[in-house]
VEXDREN-2710 file (C-alpha; in Angstrom, 1 decimal):
% VEXDREN-2710
k/r/px/py/pz
1/UNK/16.2/20.8/33.6
2/UNK/15.2/17.7/31.7
3/UNK/17.9/16.3/29.4
4/UNK/16.9/15.6/25.8
5/UNK/17.1/12.0/24.6
6/UNK/19.7/11.5/21.9
7/UNK/18.3/9.5/19.0
8/UNK/19.8/8.3/15.7
9/UNK/17.4/8.1/12.8
10/UNK/19.2/5.6/10.5
11/UNK/16.7/5.9/7.6
12/UNK/17.5/6.8/4.1
13/UNK/16.1/9.9/2.5
14/UNK/16.4/8.7/-1.1
15/UNK/12.8/7.4/-1.5
16/UNK/9.3/8.5/-0.8
17/UNK/8.5/5.6/1.6
18/UNK/11.5/6.3/3.8
19/UNK/10.8/10.1/3.8
20/UNK/7.3/9.3/4.9
21/UNK/8.7/7.3/7.9
22/UNK/10.8/10.3/8.9
23/UNK/7.8/12.6/8.5
24/UNK/5.8/10.4/10.8
25/UNK/8.5/10.4/13.4
26/UNK/8.6/14.2/13.2
27/UNK/4.8/14.3/13.7
28/UNK/5.2/12.2/16.9
29/UNK/7.9/14.6/18.3
30/UNK/5.7/17.6/17.8
31/UNK/3.3/16.4/20.5
32/UNK/6.0/14.9/22.9
33/UNK/9.3/15.7/24.4
34/UNK/11.9/16.8/21.8
35/UNK/14.8/14.5/21.0
36/UNK/18.3/15.4/20.0
37/UNK/18.3/14.0/16.4
38/UNK/21.2/12.5/14.5
39/UNK/20.2/12.0/10.8
40/UNK/23.0/11.0/8.4
41/UNK/22.5/11.1/4.7
42/UNK/22.0/7.4/3.7
43/UNK/21.1/5.2/0.9
44/UNK/19.0/2.1/1.5
45/UNK/21.9/-0.4/1.8
46/UNK/24.5/2.1/3.1
47/UNK/27.2/1.1/5.6
48/UNK/26.7/2.3/9.2
49/UNK/27.8/5.9/9.7
50/UNK/31.4/6.3/10.9
51/UNK/30.4/8.0/14.1
52/UNK/28.0/5.3/15.2
53/UNK/30.5/3.1/17.0
54/UNK/31.6/5.9/19.4
55/UNK/28.2/7.6/19.7
56/UNK/26.7/7.6/23.2
57/UNK/23.0/7.8/22.4
58/UNK/19.7/6.7/24.0
59/UNK/17.8/5.1/21.1
60/UNK/17.8/4.2/17.4
61/UNK/15.1/4.2/14.9
62/UNK/16.5/2.4/11.8
63/UNK/15.6/0.8/8.5
64/UNK/18.0/-2.2/8.9
65/UNK/18.7/-3.4/5.4
66/UNK/22.1/-5.1/5.7
67/UNK/23.9/-7.5/8.0
68/UNK/26.6/-4.9/8.5
69/UNK/24.1/-2.3/9.8
70/UNK/22.4/-5.0/11.9
71/UNK/25.7/-5.9/13.6
72/UNK/26.7/-2.3/14.2
73/UNK/23.3/-1.5/15.8
74/UNK/23.2/-4.7/17.9
75/UNK/26.5/-3.8/19.4
76/UNK/25.0/-0.5/20.9
77/UNK/22.7/-2.5/23.2
78/UNK/20.3/0.5/23.4
79/UNK/16.5/0.7/22.7
80/UNK/16.0/0.2/18.9
81/UNK/13.0/-0.1/16.7
82/UNK/13.3/-1.5/13.1
83/UNK/11.2/-0.2/10.2
84/UNK/12.5/-2.6/7.6
85/UNK/10.9/-5.8/6.4
86/UNK/14.4/-7.5/6.1
87/UNK/14.4/-8.5/9.8
88/UNK/18.1/-8.7/10.2
89/UNK/17.7/-8.3/13.9
90/UNK/14.7/-10.5/14.8
91/UNK/14.6/-9.8/18.6
92/UNK/13.7/-6.1/18.5
93/UNK/10.3/-4.4/17.9
94/UNK/9.5/-3.6/14.3
95/UNK/6.9/-1.6/12.4
96/UNK/6.2/-2.4/8.7
97/UNK/3.6/-1.9/6.1
98/UNK/0.9/-4.6/5.8
99/UNK/1.9/-6.5/2.7
100/UNK/-1.1/-8.8/2.8
101/UNK/-3.4/-5.7/2.5
102/UNK/-1.2/-4.1/-0.1
103/UNK/-1.4/-7.2/-2.4
104/UNK/-5.1/-7.6/-1.8
105/UNK/-5.8/-3.9/-2.7
106/UNK/-3.7/-4.2/-5.9
107/UNK/-5.4/-7.5/-6.9
108/UNK/-8.9/-6.1/-6.3
109/UNK/-8.0/-2.9/-8.3
110/UNK/-7.0/-5.0/-11.3
111/UNK/-10.0/-7.4/-11.0
112/UNK/-12.4/-4.4/-10.7
113/UNK/-11.2/-3.4/-14.1
114/UNK/-12.2/-6.7/-15.5
115/UNK/-8.9/-8.4/-16.0
116/UNK/-9.2/-12.2/-16.0
117/UNK/-5.5/-12.7/-16.4
118/UNK/-3.2/-11.3/-13.6
119/UNK/0.5/-11.3/-12.9
120/UNK/3.0/-10.3/-10.3
121/UNK/6.6/-9.0/-11.0
122/UNK/8.9/-9.3/-8.0
123/UNK/12.5/-8.7/-7.0
124/UNK/14.5/-11.6/-5.4
125/UNK/16.6/-9.1/-3.4
126/UNK/13.9/-7.9/-1.0
127/UNK/11.9/-9.9/1.6
128/UNK/8.9/-7.5/1.3
129/UNK/8.8/-8.4/-2.4
130/UNK/8.6/-12.1/-1.5
131/UNK/5.8/-11.4/0.9
132/UNK/3.8/-9.3/-1.6
133/UNK/4.2/-12.1/-4.1
134/UNK/3.1/-14.7/-1.6
135/UNK/-0.1/-12.8/-0.7
136/UNK/-0.8/-11.9/-4.3
137/UNK/-0.6/-15.6/-5.2
138/UNK/-2.7/-16.5/-2.2
139/UNK/-5.4/-14.0/-3.0
140/UNK/-5.5/-15.1/-6.7
141/UNK/-5.8/-18.7/-5.7
142/UNK/-8.6/-18.0/-3.3
143/UNK/-10.5/-16.2/-6.1
144/UNK/-9.7/-19.1/-8.5
145/UNK/-8.0/-16.5/-10.8
146/UNK/-5.4/-17.4/-13.4
147/UNK/-2.1/-15.7/-12.4
148/UNK/1.5/-15.6/-13.5
149/UNK/4.6/-14.9/-11.4
150/UNK/8.0/-13.4/-12.5
151/UNK/10.8/-12.8/-10.0
152/UNK/14.0/-11.0/-11.1
153/UNK/16.8/-13.5/-10.9
154/UNK/19.8/-12.6/-8.6
155/UNK/23.1/-11.5/-10.1
156/UNK/21.8/-10.8/-13.6
157/UNK/23.0/-7.8/-15.5
158/UNK/20.4/-5.1/-16.4
159/UNK/20.5/-6.2/-20.0
160/UNK/20.0/-9.9/-19.1
161/UNK/17.2/-9.0/-16.8
162/UNK/15.4/-6.9/-19.4
163/UNK/15.7/-9.7/-22.0
164/UNK/14.2/-12.2/-19.6
165/UNK/11.4/-9.9/-18.5
166/UNK/10.6/-9.1/-22.1
167/UNK/10.5/-12.8/-23.0
168/UNK/8.1/-13.5/-20.1
169/UNK/5.8/-10.5/-21.0
170/UNK/5.6/-11.6/-24.6
171/UNK/4.3/-15.0/-23.6
172/UNK/1.6/-13.8/-21.3
173/UNK/-2.1/-13.9/-22.3
174/UNK/-3.5/-10.5/-23.1
175/UNK/-5.1/-8.3/-21.8
176/UNK/-3.5/-8.7/-18.4
177/UNK/-3.2/-6.8/-15.2
178/UNK/0.2/-6.7/-13.5
179/UNK/1.2/-5.8/-10.0
180/UNK/4.9/-4.8/-9.7
181/UNK/6.5/-5.1/-6.3
182/UNK/7.6/-1.4/-6.4
183/UNK/8.0/1.5/-8.8
184/UNK/11.4/0.7/-10.2
185/UNK/10.3/-2.8/-11.2
186/UNK/7.1/-1.3/-12.8
187/UNK/9.2/1.1/-14.9
188/UNK/11.1/-1.9/-16.2
189/UNK/7.8/-3.5/-17.2
190/UNK/6.8/-0.4/-19.0
191/UNK/10.2/-0.2/-20.8
192/UNK/9.8/-3.9/-21.9
193/UNK/6.3/-3.2/-23.2
194/UNK/7.6/-0.3/-25.2
195/UNK/10.3/-2.4/-26.8
196/UNK/7.8/-5.2/-27.6
197/UNK/5.2/-2.7/-28.8
198/UNK/2.7/-3.9/-26.3
199/UNK/0.1/-1.2/-25.6
200/UNK/0.0/-0.3/-21.9
201/UNK/-3.7/0.1/-20.8
202/UNK/-5.2/-1.7/-23.8
203/UNK/-3.1/-4.9/-23.4
204/UNK/-1.2/-4.5/-20.1
205/UNK/-2.3/-2.6/-17.0
206/UNK/0.3/-2.0/-14.3
207/UNK/0.0/-1.1/-10.6
208/UNK/2.8/-0.6/-8.1
209/UNK/3.2/0.1/-4.4
210/UNK/4.8/3.0/-2.4
211/UNK/3.2/5.7/-4.5
212/UNK/6.4/7.7/-5.0
213/UNK/4.7/10.6/-6.9
214/UNK/7.9/11.7/-8.6
215/UNK/8.7/8.3/-10.0
216/UNK/5.0/7.4/-10.7
217/UNK/4.4/10.6/-12.6
218/UNK/7.7/10.4/-14.5
219/UNK/6.7/7.1/-15.9
220/UNK/5.0/6.8/-19.3
221/UNK/2.1/6.3/-18.7
222/UNK/1.9/7.5/-15.1
223/UNK/1.7/4.6/-12.7
224/UNK/-1.2/3.7/-10.5
225/UNK/-0.1/2.8/-7.0
226/UNK/-1.2/1.4/-3.6
227/UNK/-0.6/4.2/-1.1
228/UNK/1.3/2.9/2.0
229/UNK/0.7/4.8/5.3
230/UNK/4.4/5.4/5.9
231/UNK/3.8/8.5/8.0
232/UNK/1.7/6.4/10.5
233/UNK/4.4/3.7/10.5
234/UNK/7.0/6.3/11.4
235/UNK/4.8/7.8/14.1
236/UNK/4.1/4.4/15.6
237/UNK/7.8/3.5/15.5
238/UNK/8.8/6.7/17.2
239/UNK/6.1/6.1/19.9
240/UNK/7.4/2.6/20.5
241/UNK/11.0/3.9/20.8
242/UNK/9.9/6.6/23.2
243/UNK/8.2/4.0/25.5
244/UNK/11.4/1.9/25.4
245/UNK/13.6/4.8/26.3
246/UNK/11.3/5.5/29.3
247/UNK/11.8/2.0/30.6
248/UNK/8.6/0.4/29.4
249/UNK/8.7/-3.2/28.1
250/UNK/7.3/-3.8/24.6
251/UNK/6.9/-7.0/22.6
252/UNK/8.8/-7.9/19.5
253/UNK/5.6/-8.6/17.5
254/UNK/5.2/-7.0/14.2
255/UNK/3.1/-3.8/14.1
256/UNK/1.7/-3.9/10.6
257/UNK/0.3/-0.7/9.2
258/UNK/-2.5/-0.9/6.6
259/UNK/-2.3/1.0/3.3
260/UNK/-4.5/4.1/2.7
261/UNK/-5.9/3.0/-0.6
262/UNK/-5.2/3.3/-4.3
263/UNK/-4.0/6.3/-6.3
264/UNK/-5.3/5.6/-9.8
265/UNK/-3.2/7.0/-12.7
266/UNK/-3.1/6.3/-16.4
267/UNK/-1.4/2.9/-16.2
268/UNK/-4.6/1.2/-15.0
269/UNK/-7.2/3.8/-16.1
270/UNK/-8.9/1.2/-18.3
271/UNK/-11.6/-1.5/-18.3
272/UNK/-10.8/-5.0/-19.6
273/UNK/-14.5/-5.8/-19.9
274/UNK/-15.8/-7.4/-23.1
275/UNK/-19.3/-5.8/-22.5
276/UNK/-19.3/-2.1/-23.5
277/UNK/-22.6/-1.5/-21.6
278/UNK/-21.2/-2.9/-18.4
279/UNK/-18.0/-1.0/-18.8
280/UNK/-20.0/2.2/-19.4
281/UNK/-22.1/1.5/-16.2
282/UNK/-18.9/0.9/-14.2
283/UNK/-17.3/4.1/-15.3
284/UNK/-20.5/6.0/-14.4
285/UNK/-20.5/4.4/-10.9
286/UNK/-16.9/5.3/-10.3
287/UNK/-17.4/8.9/-11.2
288/UNK/-20.6/9.4/-9.3
289/UNK/-21.0/6.9/-6.5
290/UNK/-20.4/9.4/-3.7
291/UNK/-23.0/11.8/-5.2
292/UNK/-25.9/9.7/-4.0
293/UNK/-26.7/7.9/-7.3
294/UNK/-28.8/4.7/-7.4
295/UNK/-29.5/2.0/-9.9
296/UNK/-32.3/4.1/-11.5
297/UNK/-29.8/6.8/-12.3
298/UNK/-27.6/4.1/-13.9
299/UNK/-30.5/2.8/-16.1
300/UNK/-30.8/6.3/-17.5
301/UNK/-27.1/6.2/-18.5
302/UNK/-27.1/2.7/-20.0
303/UNK/-29.6/1.7/-22.6
304/UNK/-30.6/-1.6/-20.9
305/UNK/-33.4/-2.8/-18.7
306/UNK/-32.6/-3.1/-15.0
307/UNK/-32.9/-6.9/-15.1
308/UNK/-30.6/-7.3/-18.1
309/UNK/-28.0/-4.8/-16.7
310/UNK/-28.0/-6.6/-13.3
311/UNK/-27.6/-10.0/-15.0
312/UNK/-24.7/-8.9/-17.2
313/UNK/-23.1/-6.9/-14.4
314/UNK/-23.2/-9.9/-12.1
315/UNK/-21.8/-12.2/-14.8
316/UNK/-18.8/-9.9/-15.5
317/UNK/-18.0/-8.6/-12.0
318/UNK/-19.6/-11.1/-9.6
319/UNK/-21.7/-8.4/-7.9
320/UNK/-24.8/-6.3/-8.7
321/UNK/-24.7/-2.6/-9.7
322/UNK/-26.1/-1.7/-6.3
323/UNK/-23.4/-3.6/-4.5
324/UNK/-20.8/-1.8/-6.6
325/UNK/-22.2/1.6/-5.7
326/UNK/-22.1/0.8/-2.0
327/UNK/-18.6/-0.7/-2.3
328/UNK/-17.3/2.5/-3.9
329/UNK/-18.9/4.7/-1.3
330/UNK/-17.5/2.6/1.6
331/UNK/-14.0/2.8/0.1
332/UNK/-14.3/6.6/0.4
333/UNK/-15.8/6.3/3.9
334/UNK/-12.7/4.3/5.0
335/UNK/-10.4/6.8/3.6
336/UNK/-12.1/9.7/5.4
337/UNK/-12.3/7.7/8.7
338/UNK/-8.5/7.0/8.5
339/UNK/-7.3/10.4/7.3
340/UNK/-9.7/13.0/8.8
341/UNK/-11.5/13.8/12.0
342/UNK/-14.8/14.5/10.2
343/UNK/-17.9/13.4/12.1
344/UNK/-20.1/10.6/10.8
345/UNK/-22.8/13.0/9.5
346/UNK/-20.2/14.9/7.4
347/UNK/-18.8/11.7/6.1
348/UNK/-22.2/10.4/5.1
349/UNK/-22.9/13.7/3.3
350/UNK/-19.6/13.4/1.4
351/UNK/-20.1/9.8/0.4
352/UNK/-23.7/9.7/-0.8
353/UNK/-25.4/8.2/2.2
354/UNK/-28.7/9.8/3.1
355/UNK/-28.3/9.3/6.8
356/UNK/-25.3/8.5/9.1
357/UNK/-27.4/5.7/10.6
358/UNK/-27.6/4.0/7.1
359/UNK/-23.9/4.5/6.7
360/UNK/-23.3/2.7/10.0
361/UNK/-25.5/-0.2/9.1
362/UNK/-23.9/-0.6/5.7
363/UNK/-20.4/-0.2/7.1
364/UNK/-20.8/-2.9/9.8
365/UNK/-22.4/-5.3/7.3
366/UNK/-19.5/-5.0/4.8
367/UNK/-16.5/-4.4/7.1
368/UNK/-17.5/-6.3/10.2
369/UNK/-17.0/-3.3/12.6
370/UNK/-18.6/0.0/13.3
371/UNK/-17.2/3.2/11.7
372/UNK/-16.0/4.4/15.2
373/UNK/-14.2/1.1/15.8
374/UNK/-12.5/1.3/12.4
375/UNK/-11.4/4.8/13.1
376/UNK/-10.0/3.9/16.4
377/UNK/-8.0/1.0/15.0
378/UNK/-6.6/3.2/12.2
379/UNK/-5.9/6.4/14.0
380/UNK/-4.9/5.0/17.4
381/UNK/-1.3/5.4/18.5
382/UNK/0.0/2.2/20.0
383/UNK/-2.3/-0.8/20.6
384/UNK/-2.3/-2.3/24.1
385/UNK/-0.9/-5.6/22.7
386/UNK/2.4/-3.8/21.9
387/UNK/3.0/-2.9/25.5
388/UNK/3.5/-5.1/28.6
END
């Protein structure tokens, strides 16, 4: 009789991202040999569980957030996969969300809404916040976009931090779109805006990451968020660990998981565009792009000639109405390719493309790969480059 592998899941259950990791690991186990699981109740920076030192297990899947946890796990000398960006143990495999893609999505989301002034609010404590700040700055500079950065100082009391954040917010040009490194920091931005009587939406739009539905919807207004694919990260991490426990060699290269997209809520449900006709056209496109509309339908909605609308649209957004319609459709296509097993014909039908062949041509032109290749790269289990 085959003996079950004994695995410790040292991942906190206190936030949505970590619970997504655990859910992904469970999904992996449903299709593979079961493990004997040890799952203690942890917070993000919790000390190692008291039983870990004497535990005789086969593998560890951990979010290693402290040097203390890193030391305790390293002593075990058993297969381990890290799902933290902190990288306290640099010589083991690790799976993390793709912070470059996260920052790019947030940046584009704010720019699409017409914000010419953008800002990032980070937290000095977390490495992933530094990365998201770096990529946000890099994306803004490449787009020649004015941007502002605020990073929470270390060792400040909550009151001091709130005063400094409020002072920074007050000096920013308005209207402005802000990316916060995660939901807690975004709620601090909303609180500061409330104290300063700065209107969220009209003067400040805020987007976060992690998409913790509880925290996002408890905020006032509810927070828009980048949606990380934490379930896939957990699945891939479990797959890596399983390979290691079977004796396969794997590299220590980062396996970065792309986010799923944007969940738009009230905090960015606005348009900072100084042309009401262009704003109206953009709203119409967002509501109806996947219904098969074209520029002629848009002209019926907006009281402008095609030439004038295209000129003003290009001036405000840097692309034509037709390009925006296609872009919105392809965003939905990518979501369906990543999250479903629908065939190309069904996806074309759901996203406003007349034929799957036209979808394929448009997709390759804009994304640089075929729909099938995109699906394989986003639904595959472990890429060959992570095994040796």
